[in-house]
MARLUMFI-362344 format. One record per residue (C-alpha): residue in one letter; x, y, z; chain; residue number from 1. Coordinates in nm, 2 decimals, m for minus. Layout:
 r   east  north     up c   k
 A      X      Y      Z A NUM
...
//
This chain:
 r   east  north     up c   k
 M  m5.93  m4.72   8.36 A   1
 T  m5.70  m4.55   8.09 A   2
 E  m5.49  m4.83   7.87 A   3
 V  m5.12  m4.74   7.89 A   4
 L  m4.98  m4.78   7.53 A   5
 P  m4.63  m4.93   7.46 A   6
 D  m4.37  m4.66   7.38 A   7
 W  m4.21  m4.76   7.04 A   8
 D  m3.91  m4.49   7.03 A   9
 I  m3.85  m4.36   6.68 A  10
 L  m3.46  m4.37   6.67 A  11
 D  m3.45  m4.24   6.29 A  12
 R  m3.70  m4.15   6.04 A  13
 R  m3.59  m4.12   5.66 A  14
 L  m3.83  m3.98   5.40 A  15
 L  m3.84  m4.24   5.10 A  16
 A  m4.07  m4.06   4.87 A  17
 D  m4.26  m3.75   4.90 A  18
 R  m4.58  m3.75   4.65 A  19
 S  m4.79  m3.49   4.84 A  20
 P  m5.06  m3.45   4.89 A  21
 F  m5.11  m3.80   4.78 A  22
 A  m4.86  m4.00   4.97 A  23
 R  m4.55  m4.01   5.19 A  24
 V  m4.34  m4.30   5.27 A  25
 Y  m4.09  m4.31   5.54 A  26
 D  m3.83  m4.58   5.65 A  27
 E  m3.80  m4.57   6.05 A  28
 D  m3.60  m4.73   6.29 A  29
 V  m3.78  m4.82   6.62 A  30
 R  m3.70  m4.94   6.96 A  31
 L  m3.96  m5.15   7.13 A  32
 P  m4.04  m5.15   7.50 A  33
 D  m3.82  m5.44   7.56 A  34
 G  m3.51  m5.28   7.37 A  35
 T  m3.54  m5.47   7.05 A  36
 V  m3.47  m5.24   6.75 A  37
 I  m3.63  m5.28   6.44 A  38
 S  m3.48  m5.11   6.14 A  39
 Q  m3.64  m5.00   5.81 A  40
 W  m3.99  m5.01   5.95 A  41
 L  m4.20  m4.89   5.64 A  42
 R  m4.45  m4.61   5.73 A  43
 V  m4.70  m4.51   5.42 A  44
 E  m4.88  m4.21   5.52 A  45
 L  m5.20  m4.14   5.26 A  46
 P  m5.45  m3.87   5.34 A  47
 A  m5.80  m3.94   5.50 A  48
 F  m6.08  m4.01   5.29 A  49
 I  m6.45  m4.06   5.30 A  50
 I  m6.69  m4.33   5.15 A  51
 V  m7.04  m4.30   5.12 A  52
 F  m7.32  m4.59   5.09 A  53
 T  m7.67  m4.49   4.97 A  54
 V  m7.99  m4.65   4.83 A  55
 L  m8.23  m4.49   4.61 A  56
 E  m8.62  m4.50   4.63 A  57
 D  m8.60  m4.77   4.34 A  58
 G  m8.38  m4.98   4.54 A  59
 S  m8.05  m4.91   4.35 A  60
 V  m7.70  m4.85   4.49 A  61
 P  m7.46  m4.63   4.30 A  62
 F  m7.13  m4.78   4.23 A  63
 V  m6.84  m4.63   4.04 A  64
 R  m6.63  m4.88   3.78 A  65
 Q  m6.27  m4.80   3.74 A  66
 Y  m5.94  m4.93   3.64 A  67
 R  m5.72  m4.94   3.95 A  68
 Q  m5.34  m4.94   3.88 A  69
 G  m5.24  m5.08   4.22 A  70
 A  m5.47  m5.38   4.21 A  71
 R  m5.42  m5.43   3.81 A  72
 T  m5.78  m5.48   3.78 A  73
 W  m6.11  m5.29   3.74 A  74
 T  m6.31  m5.26   4.06 A  75
 L  m6.67  m5.17   4.17 A  76
 E  m6.65  m4.92   4.46 A  77
 L  m6.89  m4.69   4.65 A  78
 P  m6.85  m4.32   4.59 A  79
 A  m6.53  m4.22   4.78 A  80
 G  m6.28  m3.95   4.79 A  81
 H  m6.01  m3.76   4.98 A  82
 I  m6.11  m3.48   5.22 A  83
 E  m5.97  m3.14   5.10 A  84
 D  m5.77  m2.93   5.31 A  85
 G  m5.98  m2.76   5.58 A  86
 E  m6.29  m2.95   5.46 A  87
 E  m6.53  m3.10   5.69 A  88
 M  m6.59  m3.47   5.66 A  89
 L  m6.96  m3.44   5.62 A  90
 T  m6.88  m3.18   5.36 A  91
 A  m6.65  m3.40   5.18 A  92
 A  m6.90  m3.69   5.19 A  93
 Q  m7.18  m3.49   5.02 A  94
 R  m6.93  m3.34   4.77 A  95
 E  m6.79  m3.68   4.65 A  96
 L  m7.17  m3.84   4.64 A  97
 R  m7.26  m3.54   4.44 A  98
 E  m6.96  m3.56   4.20 A  99
 E  m6.94  m3.92   4.16 A 100
 A  m7.29  m4.04   4.14 A 101
 G  m7.48  m3.70   4.08 A 102
 I  m7.68  m3.75   4.40 A 103
 A  m7.80  m3.53   4.71 A 104
 A  m7.91  m3.70   5.04 A 105
 D  m8.12  m3.57   5.29 A 106
 E  m7.99  m3.75   5.58 A 107
 W  m7.63  m3.86   5.69 A 108
 Q  m7.52  m4.11   5.95 A 109
 Y  m7.16  m4.13   6.05 A 110
 L  m7.06  m4.53   6.04 A 111
 G  m6.71  m4.47   6.21 A 112
 K  m6.33  m4.42   6.12 A 113
 Y  m6.12  m4.72   6.03 A 114
 I  m5.74  m4.74   5.97 A 115
 M  m5.67  m4.91   5.63 A 116
 D  m5.34  m5.06   5.76 A 117
 A  m5.29  m5.05   6.12 A 118
 N  m4.92  m5.14   6.09 A 119
 R  m4.81  m4.89   5.79 A 120
 D  m5.10  m4.63   5.84 A 121
 C  m5.23  m4.60   5.47 A 122
 G  m5.50  m4.38   5.55 A 123
 W  m5.79  m4.33   5.76 A 124
 C  m6.14  m4.42   5.62 A 125
 H  m6.44  m4.23   5.72 A 126
 A  m6.76  m4.43   5.64 A 127
 Y  m7.10  m4.26   5.58 A 128
 L  m7.47  m4.38   5.52 A 129
 A  m7.68  m4.15   5.31 A 130
 R  m8.05  m4.18   5.33 A 131
 G  m8.33  m3.98   5.13 A 132
 S  m8.11  m3.99   4.83 A 133
 R  m8.21  m3.87   4.50 A 134
 R  m8.04  m3.80   4.15 A 135
 I  m7.97  m3.42   4.09 A 136
 I  m7.71  m3.47   3.81 A 137
 E  m7.79  m3.72   3.53 A 138
 N  m7.43  m3.77   3.40 A 139
 P  m7.19  m3.66   3.66 A 140
 D  m6.82  m3.59   3.59 A 141
 S  m6.62  m3.69   3.88 A 142
 G  m6.28  m3.55   3.72 A 143
 D  m6.14  m3.89   3.83 A 144
 V  m5.84  m4.03   3.65 A 145
 G  m5.88  m4.29   3.37 A 146
 D  m6.19  m4.47   3.26 A 147
 F  m6.49  m4.40   3.50 A 148
 S  m6.84  m4.51   3.47 A 149
 L  m7.15  m4.52   3.73 A 150
 H  m7.32  m4.86   3.76 A 151
 W  m7.65  m4.89   3.95 A 152
 L  m7.69  m5.22   4.16 A 153
 P  m8.02  m5.37   4.32 A 154
 L  m7.97  m5.39   4.71 A 155
 D  m8.03  m5.76   4.69 A 156
 D  m7.74  m5.78   4.43 A 157
 V  m7.52  m5.58   4.66 A 158
 R  m7.58  m5.80   4.95 A 159
 R  m7.54  m6.11   4.77 A 160
 R  m7.20  m5.98   4.61 A 161
 W  m7.08  m5.87   4.93 A 162
 L  m7.17  m6.20   5.12 A 163
 A  m6.96  m6.36   4.81 A 164
 G  m6.66  m6.16   4.85 A 165
 E  m6.69  m5.98   4.51 A 166
 F  m6.60  m5.65   4.64 A 167
 I  m6.22  m5.66   4.65 A 168
 S  m6.17  m5.28   4.77 A 169
 A  m6.16  m5.31   5.14 A 170
 P  m6.30  m4.96   5.20 A 171
 T  m6.61  m5.05   4.98 A 172
 S  m6.66  m5.39   5.14 A 173
 L  m6.61  m5.23   5.50 A 174
 A  m6.89  m4.95   5.42 A 175
 I  m7.13  m5.19   5.25 A 176
 G  m7.10  m5.41   5.57 A 177
 L  m7.16  m5.13   5.79 A 178
 A  m7.44  m4.97   5.59 A 179
 L  m7.63  m5.31   5.58 A 180
 A  m7.63  m5.36   5.94 A 181
 Q  m7.79  m5.04   5.97 A 182
 L  m8.08  m5.09   5.71 A 183
//
């Protein structure tokens, strides 16, 4: 049986900020199926991105430590990044793992597609688990903005930190949980 989705009519849409290719912010007036009108519904369009969890033969998991202006703090995150125009998701995942961690992998498992904020949009995350991973670049240069350092955590430490809620980045926490369920 096909589910019928409610029809929210967009009555007016105003572009508030265009920071393409990174973000577009809209203000929308919408009418719900019962006739209720909601003014100034905020929609934040961010590009799709990938995130990769991998464990090397020595049991270590690569993480990127960097300052995040939005959170106003340092984070430990899995290798991740935007999908370039026309780039396949798997190709983007392989590129980001190589650029940020200096790693190549033999086997790739797609863990799914997840919206970051179902009410506002805020980008789709495509999660991957990479197996058969090995270092190919000793000191990778990600080209990311700001301070950036690569950290290697033992898998048991990752599991403990994840269970304790220490990974504050939602995509990283999501990908860790999905990967741990597969390992």
